[in-house]
C-alpha positions as CSV (number, residue, x, y, z in Angstrom):
1,M,34.6,-8.4,-26.6
2,S,32.3,-5.9,-28.4
3,N,29.7,-4.0,-26.3
4,C,27.0,-5.2,-28.8
5,S,28.0,-8.8,-29.0
6,Q,24.9,-10.0,-27.2
7,P,21.6,-8.6,-26.1
8,K,21.6,-6.9,-22.7
9,S,18.9,-6.3,-20.1
10,S,18.3,-2.6,-20.2
11,A,17.0,-0.5,-17.2
12,L,16.0,3.1,-16.7
13,V,16.9,4.7,-13.3
14,V,15.5,8.1,-12.4
15,E,16.7,10.1,-9.3
16,G,14.4,12.2,-7.3
17,G,15.0,15.8,-6.2
18,A,11.5,17.3,-5.7
19,M,11.1,20.2,-8.1
20,R,14.4,19.5,-9.7
21,G,12.5,16.5,-11.2
22,I,11.3,19.0,-13.9
23,F,14.5,18.1,-15.8
24,A,13.7,14.4,-15.8
25,A,10.1,15.3,-16.9
26,G,11.6,16.9,-20.0
27,V,14.0,14.0,-20.7
28,L,11.2,11.5,-20.5
29,D,8.9,13.5,-22.7
30,A,11.7,13.6,-25.3
31,F,11.8,9.8,-25.0
32,I,8.1,9.5,-25.6
33,E,8.3,11.8,-28.6
34,Q,11.0,9.7,-30.1
35,Q,9.3,6.4,-29.1
36,H,12.5,5.5,-27.2
37,Q,11.4,2.7,-25.0
38,P,14.2,0.1,-25.0
39,F,13.9,-0.7,-21.3
40,Q,12.9,-3.9,-19.6
41,F,12.3,-2.3,-16.3
42,A,12.6,1.0,-14.5
43,I,13.4,2.1,-10.9
44,G,12.4,5.5,-9.6
45,V,13.0,7.4,-6.4
46,S,10.6,10.0,-5.0
47,A,9.8,12.5,-7.8
48,G,11.7,10.1,-10.1
49,S,9.0,7.4,-9.6
50,T,6.1,9.8,-10.3
51,N,8.0,11.0,-13.4
52,L,8.5,7.4,-14.6
53,I,4.8,6.4,-14.2
54,G,3.9,9.2,-16.6
55,Y,6.5,8.0,-19.1
56,L,5.6,4.3,-18.9
57,A,1.9,5.3,-19.2
58,G,2.8,7.2,-22.4
59,D,1.3,10.5,-21.1
60,H,3.4,13.2,-22.7
61,G,3.5,16.4,-20.8
62,R,1.8,15.0,-17.7
63,S,4.7,15.5,-15.3
64,R,5.4,19.0,-16.6
65,Q,1.8,20.0,-16.1
66,I,1.8,18.8,-12.5
67,L,5.0,20.5,-11.6
68,L,4.0,23.8,-13.2
69,D,0.5,23.7,-11.7
70,H,-0.3,21.5,-8.7
71,A,3.2,21.5,-7.3
72,R,3.2,25.3,-7.2
73,R,-0.1,25.5,-5.2
74,A,-0.2,26.3,-1.5
75,D,-2.0,22.9,-1.0
76,F,1.4,21.3,-1.7
77,L,4.1,23.7,-0.4
78,N,3.1,25.8,2.6
79,W,5.5,27.2,5.3
80,R,2.6,28.6,7.3
81,R,0.9,25.3,7.6
82,Y,4.2,23.6,8.5
83,L,4.8,26.1,11.3
84,K,1.4,25.3,12.7
85,G,2.2,21.6,12.8
86,G,1.1,20.5,9.4
87,H,3.0,19.3,6.4
88,F,5.4,21.6,4.6
89,C,5.1,19.5,1.4
90,D,1.9,17.5,1.3
91,V,2.9,14.7,-1.1
92,S,-0.3,12.7,-0.5
93,W,-2.4,15.7,-1.6
94,L,-0.1,16.2,-4.7
95,W,-0.4,12.6,-5.8
96,H,-4.2,12.3,-5.3
97,A,-5.1,15.8,-6.6
98,S,-3.0,15.4,-9.7
99,F,-4.3,11.8,-10.3
100,D,-7.8,13.2,-10.2
101,D,-7.1,16.2,-12.4
102,V,-4.4,15.0,-14.9
103,P,-5.2,11.8,-16.8
104,L,-2.9,8.9,-16.2
105,N,-3.2,5.9,-18.6
106,V,-2.7,3.2,-16.0
107,E,-4.0,0.6,-18.4
108,H,-1.3,1.4,-20.9
109,Y,1.4,1.0,-18.2
110,L,0.0,-2.3,-17.0
111,C,-0.4,-3.7,-20.6
112,R,3.2,-2.7,-21.6
113,Q,4.5,-5.1,-18.9
114,V,7.6,-2.9,-18.3
115,P,7.6,-2.9,-14.5
116,L,8.3,0.2,-12.5
117,Y,9.9,-0.2,-9.1
118,A,9.4,2.7,-6.6
119,V,11.9,3.0,-3.8
120,T,10.9,3.6,-0.2
121,T,12.9,3.6,3.1
122,S,11.7,1.6,6.0
123,V,11.2,3.7,9.1
124,S,12.0,0.7,11.5
125,T,15.1,-0.6,9.7
126,G,16.4,2.3,7.6
127,L,16.7,-0.1,4.6
128,A,15.6,0.5,1.1
129,H,12.5,-1.4,-0.3
130,Y,11.8,-1.7,-4.0
131,F,8.1,-2.2,-4.7
132,E,6.7,-3.0,-8.2
133,V,4.0,-0.4,-8.9
134,T,0.6,-2.0,-9.5
135,G,-2.9,-0.6,-10.0
136,D,-3.7,-1.7,-6.5
137,N,-0.7,-0.1,-4.6
138,M,0.2,3.0,-6.5
139,H,-2.0,5.3,-4.3
140,Q,-0.1,4.3,-1.2
141,L,3.3,3.8,-2.9
142,F,4.0,7.1,-4.6
143,P,3.3,9.2,-1.6
144,A,5.5,6.9,0.5
145,S,8.4,7.2,-1.9
146,C,8.1,11.0,-1.9
147,A,7.5,11.5,1.8
148,I,10.5,13.7,2.9
149,P,11.1,13.2,6.6
150,L,10.1,16.1,8.8
151,M,8.8,18.0,5.7
152,Y,5.9,15.5,5.5
153,R,4.9,14.5,9.0
154,D,3.3,11.1,8.3
155,F,4.8,7.8,7.5
156,P,2.6,6.0,4.9
157,Q,2.3,2.3,5.4
158,I,3.1,-0.3,2.7
159,N,2.1,-3.9,3.6
160,G,1.8,-2.8,7.2
161,E,5.2,-1.2,7.5
162,Q,5.8,2.5,7.9
163,M,7.8,4.0,5.0
164,T,9.4,7.3,4.1
165,D,11.4,8.9,1.3
166,G,13.2,6.4,-0.8
167,G,16.0,8.8,-1.3
168,L,17.3,8.2,2.2
169,A,18.3,4.7,1.6
170,D,19.0,4.6,-2.1
171,A,18.8,7.9,-3.9
172,I,20.3,6.6,-7.3
173,P,19.5,2.9,-7.4
174,V,22.0,1.9,-10.1
175,L,23.5,-0.8,-8.0
176,K,20.0,-2.3,-7.5
177,A,19.4,-2.2,-11.2
178,Y,22.7,-4.0,-11.7
179,A,21.8,-6.6,-9.1
180,M,18.5,-7.1,-10.8
181,G,20.4,-8.1,-14.0
182,A,20.6,-4.9,-16.0
183,R,23.8,-4.5,-18.0
184,D,22.7,-1.5,-20.0
185,I,21.5,1.2,-17.6
186,T,20.3,4.7,-18.4
187,V,20.4,7.1,-15.4
188,I,18.6,10.4,-15.3
189,L,20.2,12.6,-12.5
190,S,18.9,15.7,-10.9
191,Q,22.3,17.3,-10.3
192,P,24.9,18.2,-13.0
193,L,27.8,15.9,-13.8
194,G,30.7,16.3,-11.4
195,Y,28.4,16.9,-8.4
196,R,29.3,15.1,-5.2
197,K,27.3,15.1,-2.0
198,R,29.1,16.6,0.9
199,T,28.8,15.6,4.6
200,S,26.6,18.1,6.4
201,R,26.3,19.0,10.0
202,L,22.6,19.3,9.6
203,P,21.7,15.6,10.2
204,V,23.5,15.7,13.6
205,L,21.5,18.8,14.6
206,M,18.3,17.0,13.6
207,K,19.0,14.0,15.8
208,P,16.5,15.0,18.5
209,F,13.7,14.8,15.9
210,F,14.6,11.2,15.1
211,K,15.0,9.9,18.7
212,Q,12.0,7.5,18.1
213,Y,13.5,6.2,14.8
214,P,17.2,5.3,15.4
215,Q,17.5,3.2,12.3
216,M,16.0,5.8,10.1
217,F,18.5,8.3,11.6
218,S,21.3,5.9,10.7
219,A,20.1,6.0,7.1
220,V,20.2,9.8,7.2
221,L,23.8,9.8,8.5
222,S,25.0,7.3,5.9
223,R,23.1,8.8,3.0
224,T,26.1,10.9,1.7
225,E,28.4,7.8,1.5
226,R,25.7,5.7,-0.3
227,Y,24.9,8.6,-2.7
228,N,28.6,9.0,-3.7
229,Q,29.0,5.2,-4.0
230,A,26.3,5.3,-6.6
231,L,28.1,8.1,-8.4
232,D,31.3,6.0,-8.3
233,F,29.4,3.1,-9.9
234,I,28.1,5.4,-12.7
235,A,31.6,6.8,-13.4
236,R,33.3,3.4,-13.3
237,P,30.8,0.6,-14.0
238,P,31.8,-3.0,-14.1
239,A,33.3,-4.3,-17.3
240,D,30.1,-6.1,-18.3
241,C,27.9,-3.0,-17.8
242,R,27.3,0.1,-19.8
243,V,25.9,3.2,-18.0
244,R,24.4,6.1,-20.0
245,V,24.0,9.3,-18.0
246,V,21.6,12.1,-18.6
247,A,22.3,15.0,-16.3
248,P,21.2,18.7,-16.0
249,P,23.6,21.3,-17.4
250,A,26.1,23.1,-15.0
251,D,23.9,26.2,-14.9
252,F,20.7,24.4,-14.0
253,A,18.9,26.9,-11.8
254,V,16.0,24.8,-10.4
255,G,16.2,24.2,-6.7
256,R,14.5,21.5,-4.7
257,F,11.5,23.7,-3.8
258,C,11.7,26.1,-6.7
259,Q,8.3,27.8,-7.5
260,H,9.3,30.1,-10.3
261,P,7.5,29.1,-13.5
262,Q,10.1,30.5,-15.9
263,Q,12.9,28.6,-14.1
264,L,10.8,25.5,-14.1
265,E,10.0,25.8,-17.8
266,A,13.7,26.4,-18.6
267,G,14.6,23.3,-16.6
268,Y,12.0,21.3,-18.5
269,Q,13.3,22.4,-21.8
270,A,16.9,21.6,-20.7
271,G,15.7,18.1,-20.0
272,R,13.9,17.8,-23.3
273,I,17.0,18.8,-25.2
274,S,19.2,16.4,-23.2
275,G,16.7,13.7,-23.8
276,L,16.7,14.2,-27.6
277,Q,20.5,14.2,-27.5
278,Q,20.5,10.9,-25.6
279,V,18.1,9.3,-28.0
280,K,20.3,10.4,-31.0
281,A,23.5,9.1,-29.3
282,S,21.8,5.7,-28.5
283,R,20.6,5.2,-32.0
284,E,24.0,6.1,-33.5
285,S,25.7,3.6,-31.1
286,L,23.2,0.9,-32.2
287,Q,23.9,1.6,-35.8
288,L,27.6,1.3,-35.2
289,C,27.1,-2.0,-33.5
290,Q,24.9,-3.3,-36.3
291,A,27.5,-2.3,-38.9
292,A,30.3,-3.9,-36.9
293,T,28.4,-7.2,-36.6
294,A,27.1,-7.2,-40.1
């Protein structure tokens, strides 16, 4: 059966990755430039969720501005503060300060009726939660989705439940998008194609820090397996599903806590180029489908 024989529910999934999210910022700005908005819903994790709200609000350049300015300030990343018992990366400050300083067209997002789901991880169960972003919950939800354990010392509450970084439980929520009915899924990754997460000894060494949160620690231990399962789905999706992948180039130099403006700008431009290429490929595919069914 032809891939274009019937309309499909289309979803956009964006991985997190802290400052590596500058790549997704470029991709999504290219989508805005090309008015590429074929998605029925979107799911974002951590920095992926904050990138997506800028895209769905139609605010070109917003995420780039935040990552090149606010995210490079000592108010956000600060080792000295961390060593004194504070946050290393203050995600609450970053969200609220950037919201105050960089316009976000929330009304445009709400009127478009393309829901964004932000992923969090429950501290008590270690399970992923997928919350639709609304005007009422976004100020709690985005910091919760981005709250890297240990690096951010608080657990923001959503509906009375303590939450932490969504990347622990579901770093690339393609299986969730599929379960929600999407059969045409575009995924923006923060690592190059061919990347596989390796099992690390670090989580075991961190066990004493999680003694009060055994289920969250279980999520930490199983994160590599779930991450690679998502990559397996992307590489070999079910027969009724198409997955389009946008990933950084092999020489992508931006690290999770990169602070170098030239590297960040290069990462943004790499994303923008990849985004333009993805739009071109999508349109060519659509034209072939239309010609085949004419």
